[in-house]
C-alpha positions as CSV (number, residue, x, y, z in Angstrom):
1,M,0.1,-0.1,0.0
2,R,1.5,3.5,-0.7
3,T,2.9,5.4,1.9
4,T,0.7,8.9,0.7
5,L,-2.5,7.0,0.8
6,L,-1.4,6.1,4.5
7,T,-0.8,9.5,5.0
8,A,-4.4,10.6,3.7
9,T,-5.6,8.1,6.0
10,S,-4.0,9.4,9.2
11,L,-5.4,12.7,8.4
12,L,-8.8,10.9,9.3
13,A,-8.2,7.8,11.8
14,L,-5.2,5.4,10.6
15,T,-1.7,6.3,10.9
16,F,1.1,3.6,10.0
17,S,4.2,4.6,12.1
18,A,7.6,3.8,11.0
19,C,9.2,1.2,13.1
20,T,12.7,0.2,14.5
21,D,14.9,-1.6,12.1
22,T,16.4,-4.4,13.9
23,T,18.4,-5.9,11.2
24,S,20.5,-3.1,10.3
25,K,23.3,-1.5,13.2
26,T,24.4,1.0,10.8
27,P,22.9,2.6,7.8
28,A,24.1,2.3,4.5
29,D,24.6,4.5,1.9
30,T,21.7,4.7,-0.9
31,P,21.0,1.7,-2.4
32,K,22.0,1.9,-6.5
33,V,18.7,0.3,-7.5
34,E,18.0,-1.0,-11.0
35,V,14.6,0.5,-11.9
36,M,12.4,-2.6,-12.6
37,K,8.5,-2.3,-14.0
38,V,6.3,-3.5,-11.1
39,E,3.9,-6.0,-12.2
40,M,0.5,-5.0,-11.4
41,P,-2.8,-7.2,-11.9
42,S,-4.8,-6.0,-14.8
43,I,-8.0,-4.3,-13.0
44,E,-11.3,-3.9,-15.0
45,M,-12.9,-0.7,-13.9
46,P,-15.6,1.6,-15.5
47,A,-13.9,4.5,-17.3
48,I,-14.0,7.8,-15.5
49,D,-13.4,11.1,-16.7
50,N,-12.2,13.0,-13.4
51,V,-9.2,14.9,-13.3
52,L,-8.3,14.9,-9.7
53,L,-7.4,11.0,-10.5
54,A,-5.8,11.8,-13.8
55,E,-1.7,11.3,-13.6
56,F,-0.4,14.6,-13.2
57,E,1.1,16.1,-16.6
58,G,3.0,18.8,-18.2
59,P,6.5,20.1,-17.0
60,Y,8.7,18.8,-14.1
61,G,7.3,15.0,-14.5
62,G,3.9,16.1,-14.4
63,V,2.3,18.4,-12.1
64,P,-1.1,18.7,-10.0
65,A,-3.9,20.1,-11.9
66,F,-5.2,22.8,-9.2
67,D,-6.3,25.2,-11.9
68,K,-8.9,22.5,-12.9
69,M,-10.0,21.2,-9.3
70,D,-13.7,20.8,-9.0
71,L,-15.6,19.8,-6.1
72,A,-18.2,17.9,-7.6
73,A,-15.4,15.5,-8.8
74,L,-14.3,14.8,-5.4
75,K,-17.0,12.6,-4.1
76,P,-16.9,10.5,-7.4
77,A,-12.9,10.5,-7.7
78,L,-12.8,8.9,-3.9
79,E,-15.5,6.4,-4.5
80,W,-13.9,5.6,-7.9
81,G,-10.1,5.2,-6.3
82,M,-11.0,3.4,-3.5
83,E,-12.6,1.0,-5.3
84,K,-9.9,0.5,-7.9
85,N,-7.5,0.2,-4.8
86,L,-9.7,-2.7,-3.3
87,K,-9.7,-4.6,-6.4
88,E,-6.0,-4.1,-6.9
89,V,-5.6,-5.5,-3.0
90,E,-7.8,-8.2,-3.5
91,A,-5.6,-9.0,-6.7
92,I,-2.1,-9.4,-4.5
93,A,-4.3,-11.4,-1.8
94,N,-5.1,-13.7,-4.3
95,N,-2.3,-14.6,-6.4
96,P,-1.8,-18.0,-6.8
97,E,2.0,-17.8,-6.4
98,P,4.1,-18.3,-3.6
99,P,4.4,-15.0,-1.5
100,T,7.4,-13.5,-2.0
101,F,8.5,-9.5,-2.1
102,E,8.2,-9.0,-5.7
103,N,5.0,-10.5,-6.3
104,T,3.2,-8.8,-2.8
105,I,5.6,-6.0,-0.9
106,L,6.3,-4.3,-4.5
107,P,2.6,-4.1,-5.8
108,M,1.3,-3.0,-2.8
109,E,4.0,-0.1,-2.9
110,K,2.5,0.5,-6.6
111,S,-1.4,-0.2,-5.8
112,G,-3.8,3.0,-5.2
113,A,-1.8,5.8,-7.6
114,E,-5.4,7.2,-8.5
115,L,-6.3,7.2,-4.9
116,D,-3.2,8.9,-4.0
117,R,-3.6,12.1,-6.4
118,T,-7.2,12.6,-5.2
119,F,-6.0,12.8,-1.8
120,R,-3.3,15.6,-2.7
121,Y,-6.5,17.6,-3.8
122,W,-8.3,16.7,-0.5
123,G,-5.4,18.3,1.5
124,I,-5.6,21.1,0.0
125,W,-9.3,22.1,0.5
126,S,-8.9,20.4,3.5
127,S,-5.9,22.8,5.0
128,N,-5.7,25.7,2.2
129,M,-9.0,26.4,0.8
130,S,-11.7,25.3,3.2
131,S,-15.3,25.7,2.7
132,P,-18.6,24.7,4.0
133,E,-19.3,22.8,0.6
134,F,-16.4,20.8,1.0
135,R,-16.5,20.1,4.9
136,A,-20.0,18.2,4.3
137,I,-18.3,16.3,1.6
138,Q,-15.2,15.8,4.2
139,G,-17.8,15.0,7.0
140,E,-20.2,12.2,4.7
141,M,-16.6,10.6,3.0
142,A,-14.4,10.6,6.4
143,P,-16.3,7.4,7.6
144,K,-16.4,5.7,4.1
145,I,-12.8,6.3,4.2
146,S,-11.8,4.5,7.3
147,E,-14.2,1.5,6.5
148,F,-12.1,1.6,3.2
149,S,-8.5,1.0,5.2
150,S,-10.1,-1.4,7.4
151,K,-11.3,-3.5,4.4
152,I,-7.5,-3.4,3.5
153,T,-5.7,-3.9,7.1
154,Q,-8.1,-6.4,8.0
155,N,-7.7,-8.8,4.5
156,D,-7.1,-11.9,6.0
157,K,-5.3,-13.4,2.6
158,L,-3.4,-10.7,2.1
159,F,-2.0,-10.1,6.0
160,A,-1.0,-14.0,5.6
161,R,0.8,-13.6,2.4
162,I,2.6,-10.2,4.0
163,K,3.6,-12.0,7.3
164,A,5.1,-15.2,4.9
165,V,7.4,-12.5,3.3
166,H,8.1,-11.3,6.6
167,D,8.8,-14.2,8.3
168,S,11.0,-15.9,5.0
169,A,14.3,-16.9,5.1
170,A,15.2,-15.1,2.4
171,V,14.6,-11.5,4.3
172,K,17.9,-11.9,5.7
173,D,19.7,-12.0,2.1
174,M,17.9,-8.8,1.0
175,R,19.2,-4.9,1.2
176,P,18.9,-3.1,4.5
177,D,16.1,-0.9,2.9
178,Q,13.8,-3.8,1.6
179,Q,14.2,-5.5,4.9
180,R,13.1,-2.3,6.4
181,L,10.3,-2.0,4.2
182,I,8.9,-5.6,4.8
183,K,8.9,-4.4,8.7
184,L,7.2,-1.1,8.6
185,V,4.5,-3.1,6.2
186,Y,4.3,-6.1,8.7
187,D,3.8,-3.8,11.8
188,G,1.5,-1.4,10.2
189,F,-0.7,-4.3,9.5
190,A,-0.3,-5.8,12.8
191,R,-0.5,-2.7,14.8
192,N,-3.7,-2.1,13.4
193,G,-6.2,-5.1,13.8
194,A,-4.6,-7.7,11.3
195,T,-4.0,-10.3,14.2
196,L,-7.5,-9.9,15.8
197,N,-10.0,-12.4,15.9
198,A,-13.3,-11.6,13.5
199,E,-15.4,-10.1,16.3
200,D,-12.6,-7.9,17.5
201,K,-11.9,-6.6,13.8
202,A,-15.1,-5.8,13.7
203,R,-15.2,-3.7,16.9
204,Y,-11.7,-2.2,15.6
205,A,-13.2,-0.8,12.7
206,A,-16.1,0.4,13.9
207,I,-13.9,2.6,16.1
208,N,-11.8,3.9,13.7
209,K,-15.3,4.8,11.6
210,R,-16.3,6.9,14.4
211,L,-13.0,8.3,15.2
212,S,-12.5,9.4,11.7
213,E,-15.8,11.1,12.3
214,L,-14.8,12.8,15.6
215,H,-11.5,14.1,14.3
216,T,-13.1,15.7,11.2
217,K,-16.1,17.4,13.2
218,F,-12.9,18.5,15.9
219,G,-10.9,20.1,13.4
220,N,-13.8,21.9,11.9
221,N,-15.2,23.3,14.8
222,V,-12.1,24.7,16.2
223,L,-11.6,26.4,12.2
224,A,-15.3,27.7,12.4
225,D,-14.4,29.6,15.8
226,E,-11.5,30.8,13.9
227,E,-13.7,32.6,11.2
228,G,-16.4,32.9,13.2
229,Y,-15.0,35.6,16.1
230,I,-13.4,38.5,14.9
231,L,-12.7,41.8,16.9
232,Y,-12.9,45.0,15.2
233,I,-11.5,48.0,16.4
234,N,-12.0,51.9,16.2
235,K,-8.9,54.2,15.6
236,D,-8.9,55.2,19.1
237,Q,-8.3,51.9,20.4
238,L,-4.9,51.0,18.5
239,S,-2.2,52.3,20.7
240,G,0.6,50.4,20.7
241,L,0.5,48.8,17.5
242,S,2.6,49.1,14.6
243,E,2.2,50.9,11.8
244,G,2.2,47.7,9.3
245,Y,0.0,45.9,12.0
246,I,-2.9,48.7,11.7
247,K,-2.3,48.5,8.1
248,S,-3.3,45.1,7.7
249,A,-6.1,45.3,10.2
250,A,-7.7,48.0,8.0
251,A,-7.3,45.9,4.8
252,T,-8.6,42.7,6.6
253,A,-11.8,45.1,7.8
254,T,-12.5,46.7,4.8
255,A,-12.3,43.2,2.9
256,N,-14.9,41.9,5.2
257,G,-17.2,45.1,4.6
258,K,-16.2,47.2,7.9
259,D,-14.3,50.0,5.9
260,G,-13.1,52.7,8.7
261,Q,-12.3,49.7,11.6
262,Y,-9.4,47.5,12.2
263,A,-9.8,44.3,12.1
264,I,-8.5,41.6,14.5
265,T,-8.8,38.4,13.4
266,N,-8.8,34.5,15.8
267,T,-5.8,33.8,14.7
268,R,-2.1,33.0,16.2
269,S,-0.8,35.4,13.2
270,S,-3.1,38.3,14.8
271,M,-3.8,37.3,18.5
272,S,0.1,37.3,19.2
273,P,1.6,40.9,17.9
274,F,-1.7,42.4,19.4
275,L,-1.4,40.9,23.1
276,T,2.5,42.1,22.5
277,Y,1.7,45.9,21.6
278,S,-1.5,47.0,22.5
279,D,-1.6,49.6,25.2
280,E,-5.5,48.3,25.6
281,R,-5.5,45.9,28.2
282,D,-9.5,45.3,28.3
283,L,-8.8,44.4,24.4
284,R,-5.9,42.3,25.3
285,Q,-8.1,40.2,27.6
286,K,-11.0,40.2,25.1
287,V,-8.5,39.2,22.4
288,W,-7.0,36.4,24.7
289,E,-10.2,34.7,26.0
290,T,-11.6,34.6,22.3
291,Y,-8.3,33.1,21.3
292,Y,-8.1,30.5,24.2
293,S,-11.6,29.7,24.3
294,R,-11.9,28.2,20.7
295,G,-14.0,25.0,20.6
296,D,-14.6,25.8,24.6
297,N,-17.9,28.3,24.3
298,G,-20.5,25.7,25.1
299,D,-22.4,25.8,21.1
300,E,-22.6,23.8,18.6
301,H,-19.0,23.8,17.7
302,D,-18.0,22.6,21.5
303,N,-15.3,20.4,21.6
304,N,-15.3,18.6,25.3
305,A,-17.8,15.9,24.3
306,I,-16.1,15.2,21.1
307,I,-12.7,14.6,23.2
308,A,-14.4,12.4,25.9
309,E,-15.9,10.2,23.4
310,M,-12.6,10.3,21.3
311,L,-10.2,9.1,24.3
312,K,-12.9,6.5,25.4
313,L,-12.9,4.9,21.5
314,R,-8.3,5.2,21.9
315,D,-8.5,3.3,24.7
316,E,-10.7,1.0,23.9
317,R,-9.2,0.2,20.8
318,V,-5.5,-0.4,21.6
319,G,-6.8,-2.4,24.3
320,L,-8.2,-4.7,21.9
321,L,-4.4,-5.2,20.7
322,G,-3.6,-6.2,24.2
323,Y,-1.9,-2.4,25.7
324,D,-2.5,-1.0,28.8
325,N,-3.1,2.4,27.1
326,Y,-3.4,4.6,24.1
327,A,0.5,5.8,24.3
328,Q,1.9,2.7,25.1
329,W,0.5,1.5,21.9
330,R,1.8,4.7,20.2
331,L,5.4,5.4,21.4
332,E,6.2,1.8,20.7
333,N,7.8,2.4,17.3
334,R,8.9,5.9,17.9
335,M,12.6,7.1,18.9
336,A,11.0,7.1,23.0
337,G,10.1,3.8,23.1
338,S,7.8,4.7,25.7
339,P,5.3,6.7,27.8
340,E,8.1,6.9,30.6
341,R,11.0,7.5,28.4
342,A,9.1,10.4,27.1
343,L,7.7,11.8,30.7
344,E,11.6,11.3,31.6
345,L,12.3,13.8,29.3
346,M,9.5,16.4,29.8
347,E,10.1,15.9,33.4
348,A,13.5,16.6,33.7
349,V,13.4,19.9,31.6
350,W,9.8,21.1,33.4
351,P,11.2,22.3,36.8
352,A,13.6,24.6,35.3
353,A,11.0,26.0,32.7
354,I,8.6,26.9,35.8
355,A,11.3,28.2,37.7
356,R,12.6,30.2,35.1
357,V,8.7,31.8,34.9
358,S,9.1,33.0,38.2
359,E,12.1,35.5,37.5
360,E,10.5,36.3,34.1
361,V,6.9,37.1,36.3
362,A,8.7,38.9,38.5
363,D,10.8,41.3,36.6
364,M,7.5,41.9,34.5
365,Q,5.5,42.7,38.0
366,A,8.5,44.9,38.6
367,I,7.7,47.1,35.6
368,A,4.0,47.2,36.2
369,D,4.5,48.6,39.6
370,K,6.8,51.2,38.5
371,E,4.7,52.6,35.9
372,G,1.6,52.0,38.4
373,A,-0.3,49.8,36.5
374,N,-1.8,48.8,39.6
375,I,-2.4,45.3,38.0
376,K,-1.2,41.5,39.1
377,I,0.0,40.0,35.8
378,A,-2.4,38.0,34.1
379,P,-2.0,35.5,30.7
380,W,-3.1,38.4,28.6
381,D,-0.4,40.7,30.4
382,Y,2.6,38.2,29.6
383,R,3.4,39.4,26.0
384,Y,3.0,42.5,26.9
385,Y,5.4,43.2,29.5
386,A,7.5,40.5,28.5
387,E,8.3,42.7,25.9
388,K,8.6,46.0,28.0
389,V,11.2,43.8,30.2
390,R,13.5,42.9,27.0
391,K,13.9,46.5,26.2
392,D,14.8,47.1,30.0
393,K,17.1,44.1,30.0
394,Y,18.4,44.2,26.7
395,D,17.5,47.5,25.1
396,L,16.2,45.2,22.6
397,D,12.8,46.4,20.7
398,S,10.9,43.5,18.4
399,D,9.5,45.7,16.6
400,E,13.0,47.0,15.8
401,V,14.1,43.7,14.6
402,K,10.9,43.1,12.6
403,Q,12.2,46.1,9.9
404,Y,15.1,43.7,9.1
405,L,12.8,41.0,8.7
406,Q,11.1,41.0,5.2
407,L,9.3,38.0,4.1
408,D,11.2,38.1,0.4
409,K,14.5,38.5,1.7
410,L,14.1,35.7,4.4
411,T,12.7,33.5,1.2
412,D,15.8,34.4,-0.5
413,A,17.9,33.4,2.8
414,M,16.5,29.9,2.9
415,I,17.0,29.1,-0.6
416,Y,20.7,30.4,0.1
417,V,21.1,27.9,2.8
418,A,19.7,25.0,0.6
419,G,22.2,26.0,-1.9
420,E,25.1,26.3,0.8
421,L,24.1,22.7,2.9
422,F,22.3,20.7,-0.1
423,N,23.6,22.0,-3.5
424,F,20.3,23.2,-4.7
425,N,19.3,26.0,-6.9
426,F,16.2,27.4,-7.0
427,T,14.4,29.2,-9.7
428,P,11.1,30.7,-9.7
429,V,9.2,29.0,-13.0
430,P,7.8,31.0,-15.9
431,E,4.5,32.2,-15.2
432,G,1.7,30.2,-16.0
433,S,3.8,27.2,-16.6
434,V,2.9,25.7,-13.3
435,S,-1.0,25.5,-12.2
436,V,-1.7,26.9,-8.8
437,F,-4.8,26.9,-6.5
438,H,-4.4,30.2,-5.6
439,P,-2.8,33.4,-6.8
440,D,-0.8,33.9,-4.0
441,V,1.4,30.6,-4.5
442,N,4.5,31.0,-5.5
443,V,6.1,28.2,-7.5
444,W,10.3,27.7,-8.2
445,E,12.1,24.5,-9.8
446,V,14.5,22.9,-7.5
447,T,18.2,21.4,-9.4
448,D,21.4,20.3,-8.4
449,K,24.0,23.0,-8.8
450,T,26.6,20.6,-9.8
451,S,24.4,18.7,-12.1
452,G,21.8,20.8,-13.3
453,E,19.7,17.9,-13.0
454,N,15.7,18.3,-11.7
455,V,15.3,17.5,-8.3
456,G,11.4,18.9,-7.8
457,L,9.6,22.0,-7.4
458,W,8.4,24.3,-3.9
459,Y,5.3,25.9,-3.8
460,L,5.1,28.5,-1.3
461,D,1.7,29.5,0.1
462,P,2.3,32.6,2.6
463,F,-0.7,34.3,3.9
464,A,-3.4,34.2,6.0
465,R,-7.1,33.9,4.4
466,P,-10.8,32.4,5.0
467,G,-10.6,28.9,4.9
468,K,-7.2,28.3,5.5
469,R,-6.3,26.5,8.9
470,S,-4.2,28.5,11.0
471,G,-0.4,27.6,12.0
472,A,2.4,26.8,9.5
473,W,3.2,23.2,7.7
474,A,4.9,21.3,5.0
475,T,3.2,19.2,2.4
476,T,4.6,17.1,0.0
477,Y,2.1,16.2,-3.1
478,R,5.1,13.6,-4.8
479,S,8.1,11.8,-2.9
480,H,11.1,10.8,-4.9
481,T,11.0,7.0,-5.5
482,S,13.6,4.9,-7.7
483,Y,12.0,1.3,-7.5
484,D,9.7,1.7,-10.5
485,G,11.2,4.8,-12.0
486,V,12.7,7.9,-10.8
487,T,10.0,10.4,-9.5
488,N,11.1,14.0,-8.8
489,V,9.4,16.0,-5.7
490,L,6.9,18.4,-5.6
491,S,7.2,19.6,-1.9
492,S,5.3,22.9,-0.2
493,N,5.4,25.0,2.7
494,N,2.4,26.9,4.3
495,S,2.4,29.7,6.6
496,N,-0.5,32.2,7.7
497,F,1.3,35.4,7.4
498,V,-1.0,38.8,7.9
499,K,-0.6,40.0,3.9
500,A,0.5,43.5,4.6
501,A,-1.2,47.0,2.9
502,P,-0.9,47.4,-1.0
503,G,2.8,48.7,-1.9
504,E,3.8,47.6,1.9
505,P,6.5,44.9,2.8
506,V,5.5,41.8,4.7
507,L,7.5,42.2,8.2
508,I,7.5,39.6,10.4
509,S,8.8,38.7,13.8
510,W,11.6,36.7,14.8
511,D,9.5,34.1,16.3
512,D,7.7,33.6,12.7
513,A,11.2,34.3,11.2
514,N,12.2,30.9,13.0
515,T,8.8,28.9,12.2
516,F,9.4,30.0,9.1
517,F,13.1,28.4,8.6
518,H,11.3,25.5,10.5
519,E,8.7,24.6,7.9
520,F,11.0,25.1,5.3
521,G,13.7,22.2,7.0
522,H,10.2,20.2,6.2
523,A,10.6,21.2,2.8
524,L,14.2,19.9,2.2
525,H,14.0,16.8,3.9
526,S,11.6,15.7,1.5
527,L,13.5,17.3,-1.5
528,S,16.6,15.6,-0.5
529,G,14.9,12.4,0.1
530,K,16.7,9.5,-1.7
531,A,14.0,6.7,-0.3
532,V,13.8,3.9,-2.8
533,Y,10.2,2.9,-2.1
534,P,7.0,4.9,-1.1
535,T,6.5,4.0,2.1
536,L,10.2,4.8,3.4
537,N,9.1,8.0,2.9
538,G,7.0,8.4,5.9
539,G,8.7,8.9,9.0
540,V,9.3,8.5,13.5
541,R,7.2,11.7,14.7
542,D,9.3,12.5,17.0
543,Y,12.4,12.2,14.7
544,T,10.8,13.8,11.8
545,E,10.7,17.7,13.8
546,F,14.6,17.1,14.1
547,Q,15.2,17.9,10.6
548,S,12.6,21.2,10.7
549,Q,14.0,22.4,14.0
550,L,17.2,22.0,13.1
551,L,17.4,24.5,10.0
552,E,16.2,27.5,12.1
553,R,19.5,27.6,13.5
554,W,20.8,29.2,10.1
555,L,18.2,32.1,10.7
556,S,21.1,33.6,13.0
557,T,24.1,32.8,11.3
558,D,26.5,35.7,10.2
559,Y,25.9,35.5,6.3
560,V,22.4,35.4,6.7
561,V,22.1,38.2,9.1
562,E,24.4,39.9,7.1
563,N,23.3,39.6,3.5
564,Y,19.2,39.2,4.0
565,L,18.4,40.9,7.3
566,V,18.4,44.2,6.1
567,H,16.3,47.4,6.7
568,H,13.2,47.5,4.8
569,E,13.5,51.1,3.8
570,T,17.2,51.8,3.5
571,G,18.2,48.6,2.9
572,K,20.9,48.5,5.2
573,P,22.1,45.4,7.4
574,M,21.2,44.7,10.5
575,P,23.7,47.0,12.8
576,A,25.6,44.7,14.8
577,A,24.8,46.6,18.1
578,L,21.4,45.1,17.0
579,R,22.7,41.7,15.9
580,Q,24.7,41.7,19.9
581,K,21.5,42.2,21.3
582,I,19.8,39.8,20.0
583,K,22.9,37.4,20.8
584,D,22.6,38.4,24.3
585,A,18.7,37.8,24.6
586,A,18.5,34.2,22.9
587,T,17.7,33.0,26.3
588,F,15.3,35.6,27.1
589,N,11.2,34.4,27.7
590,Q,12.5,30.9,27.8
591,G,10.5,30.4,30.6
592,F,7.3,31.5,28.9
593,S,8.1,29.3,25.6
594,T,9.3,26.1,27.2
595,T,6.2,25.9,29.8
596,E,3.5,26.8,27.5
597,Y,4.9,24.1,25.2
598,L,5.8,21.5,27.9
599,A,2.2,21.8,29.2
600,S,0.6,20.7,26.4
601,A,2.7,18.0,25.6
602,L,2.3,16.9,29.3
603,V,-1.6,16.8,29.3
604,D,-1.4,14.9,25.8
605,M,0.4,12.3,27.6
606,R,-1.7,12.4,30.8
607,Y,-4.5,12.0,28.6
608,H,-3.6,9.0,27.0
609,T,-2.3,7.4,30.0
610,T,-5.3,7.8,31.8
611,D,-8.4,5.7,32.5
612,P,-10.9,8.0,30.1
613,T,-13.8,6.5,31.9
614,D,-16.0,9.6,32.6
615,I,-13.4,11.9,32.0
616,D,-14.1,15.4,31.7
617,P,-11.6,17.2,29.7
618,D,-11.7,20.9,31.1
619,K,-11.8,19.4,34.7
620,F,-9.2,17.3,33.5
621,E,-6.9,19.6,31.9
622,R,-7.6,22.5,34.9
623,E,-6.4,19.7,37.7
624,T,-3.7,18.1,35.6
625,L,-2.2,21.7,35.3
626,K,-2.6,22.0,38.8
627,E,-0.8,19.0,40.2
628,L,1.8,19.9,37.5
629,G,2.2,23.5,39.5
630,M,1.7,25.3,36.0
631,P,2.1,29.0,36.8
632,E,-1.1,30.9,36.5
633,E,0.2,33.8,33.9
634,I,0.6,31.3,31.5
635,V,-1.8,29.0,29.7
636,M,-1.1,25.7,27.5
637,R,0.0,26.8,24.0
638,H,-3.1,24.6,22.6
639,R,-5.8,23.9,25.1
640,S,-7.7,20.7,24.9
641,T,-10.4,21.9,22.8
642,H,-8.4,23.0,20.0
643,F,-5.6,21.0,20.2
644,G,-5.3,19.9,16.7
645,H,-2.2,18.3,16.9
646,I,-3.8,15.3,18.9
647,F,-7.2,15.8,18.0
648,S,-8.0,16.5,14.2
649,G,-6.2,13.5,13.8
650,E,-3.6,10.8,15.3
651,G,-0.5,12.1,13.9
652,Y,0.9,13.7,17.3
653,S,-1.3,12.2,20.0
654,A,0.6,11.0,22.9
655,G,3.4,12.4,20.7
656,Y,3.4,16.2,21.1
657,Y,6.6,15.6,23.7
658,G,8.3,14.9,20.1
659,Y,9.4,18.8,19.6
660,M,11.2,18.5,22.6
661,W,12.6,14.8,21.8
662,A,14.0,16.4,18.3
663,D,15.4,19.6,20.2
664,V,17.7,17.6,22.4
665,L,18.9,16.2,18.7
666,T,18.7,19.6,17.2
667,S,21.0,21.1,20.2
668,D,23.4,18.2,19.7
669,A,23.7,18.3,15.8
670,S,24.4,22.2,16.4
671,E,27.1,21.7,18.5
672,A,28.6,19.5,15.7
673,F,28.6,22.5,13.3
674,K,29.7,24.9,15.8
675,E,32.9,22.8,16.4
676,A,33.8,22.4,13.0
677,P,36.0,24.9,11.3
678,G,33.5,26.3,8.7
679,G,30.8,26.2,11.3
680,F,28.0,26.1,9.8
681,Y,28.5,26.2,6.7
682,D,31.0,23.4,7.0
683,K,31.2,21.5,4.3
684,D,31.9,18.1,5.6
685,V,29.8,18.4,8.3
686,A,26.6,19.3,6.2
687,A,28.0,15.9,3.6
688,K,27.6,14.4,6.8
689,L,23.7,15.8,8.1
690,V,22.6,15.0,3.9
691,K,23.9,11.9,3.8
692,Y,22.9,10.4,7.4
693,L,20.0,12.7,8.6
694,F,17.9,13.9,5.3
695,E,18.3,11.8,2.3
696,P,17.2,8.5,4.1
697,R,13.9,9.5,5.1
698,N,12.4,6.7,6.9
699,A,15.2,3.8,5.1
700,M,17.3,3.5,7.8
701,D,16.7,3.5,12.1
702,P,16.8,7.1,13.3
703,A,18.9,6.6,16.1
704,D,21.5,4.6,13.7
705,A,21.8,7.2,11.4
706,Y,22.0,10.2,14.0
707,R,25.0,7.8,15.6
708,A,26.7,7.8,12.1
709,F,26.4,11.7,12.0
710,R,27.5,12.5,15.3
711,G,29.7,9.6,16.3
712,R,27.5,8.8,19.2
713,D,24.1,9.2,20.9
714,A,22.7,12.9,21.7
715,D,23.3,14.4,25.0
716,I,20.1,16.7,26.9
717,A,23.4,19.2,28.0
718,P,23.2,21.3,24.8
719,L,19.2,21.6,25.0
720,M,19.6,23.1,28.4
721,R,22.3,25.0,27.6
722,D,20.4,26.2,24.6
723,R,17.6,27.6,26.8
724,G,19.7,29.0,30.0
725,F,18.9,26.5,32.3
726,P,20.8,25.0,34.5
727,V,22.2,21.2,33.2
728,P,21.6,18.3,35.1
729,E,24.5,16.5,36.6
């Protein structure tokens, strides 16, 4: 079964996660694979003319027909594609020949091509171009897609063939990546109910179907609250806000028919700068409460009951497989291996984080008292007074820094880094040569600087708009494979920057610039991939964030700062004094950022290791945070009712800790560059980085890959140093 199909279903219910490879102790070089034609069974299907099913056509190895997307074609495409895929699977399962890698595993990798292409478009409608019409189709089709997935994972004849290949003595003579592929496929089925009896299989499938409905409804409820709550303010309520923010808010209000007013949308990209700079405390409180109450308003979009039901179903489902709790099942094939190891890491950092919060709050309270504010620091004050402390302690004004952070220049900076580390060249494609799904989207061709060969395309969709989910993410429309002919990569980055007023540059915060680099790291991971088989383009969740988090470090490298962080009016580079202030303040506010993240990760793990019987999510969240000693001045980064990472799908469920797990690797790997003669642009270290940590994707065990790069396992000490926390003995 194609990895891309599994990725699509993971949006709804199922995720076939990567497993640790026990057959290979050290990573091998990228296999030199002779291209072979995978023989697929002949499947008779009624003809259907549907653009969403059609092969990608045009230049660059073929591209999605985004300009021809037709929502009316989605349901027929899904139904036809699922029927075709099931017939392909049945043909593989009923092959009279003895099971082999060539007649079982490889045809599964090839199957579902048409459905996979349909899911590329589904992903655009779901994340970038949502609408009430799409959500209606999504709600109808989500349970059907879950049923379809269950029919494959519960196909007894198919699993018997997979097991026969998995248990075959011939496996030991195969290449390491082939051994890993077989193990991933086998474990994907076994961990998702293939070994259950008929009655339990039926219940397992029913649970997945219901979960798919709940995941979809949860995400759509959050999106509804983001779209439905917009605060409109007047000219006399703009004190403290930057000129650029004011112009953007005015443009948004005008677009919404509120000319002369200013729109504060219910998204992080609008909320965060407002809470940082607005002098209007009552409005800050209103914006804060509206944002952190998404999905928790006691109306038709309230997510509390959905969470409660979801937790019970997840627990029941893994109970059928013999696990004590959901987290135990989820982490079994992650780098952490168990909930206990994940908690051990988080609990090692938590005391230092909340201790730092106490210091930060004391500094903020001192300034508020000095100003005669007559307040006690509250959550809606944290960003505002943290900015005052930043100015007081480091003479660093975030708005001053922002004048040097132009979106276009940062894009150029990322492309430069990609050229230095990955030997990639990015060239804008000729206008009109590649279709896009929105006028905001730009496309670059990516080539190898040495050979000139095409690597793929990079799509960038940078701006917020109605119907686009909040946050930032990366998507791959096609991954590199070479088992059945070499395919190039179609990769994308998606952000939610607030569009500037016409003629104005888009200026973003330092945090947003870090996120921009972070997501580009995901794109580079995809573009540099050399996996032979589709399934090996997947990933181990607490490892795949490492590559993206690592790329954030290049934002502050000297060459990038000196050449791309230039003032939007004068064009002059950032002054040395301002650069030094940024370095001096590198660990500033780490109490806040670490605590708000860790609180979400710890609550996630508690949800999935606790008996969910009669659980009340609102009460559980409050009591868990109280038990942890959560500072009252901070809230979880993602409160339960809008925690899409863990409740709008299962990708990060019991896995939000993975960002910190990956950050341990990130801090440790950064020190490898710091220690090298060429620093962050050292060619030898960069070559090892690409060879062992980017190119293989999931073709080798992440722990083995990291040891090959670093020569040892990662250490927690660099992480603690990076955050300015005491290093444990």
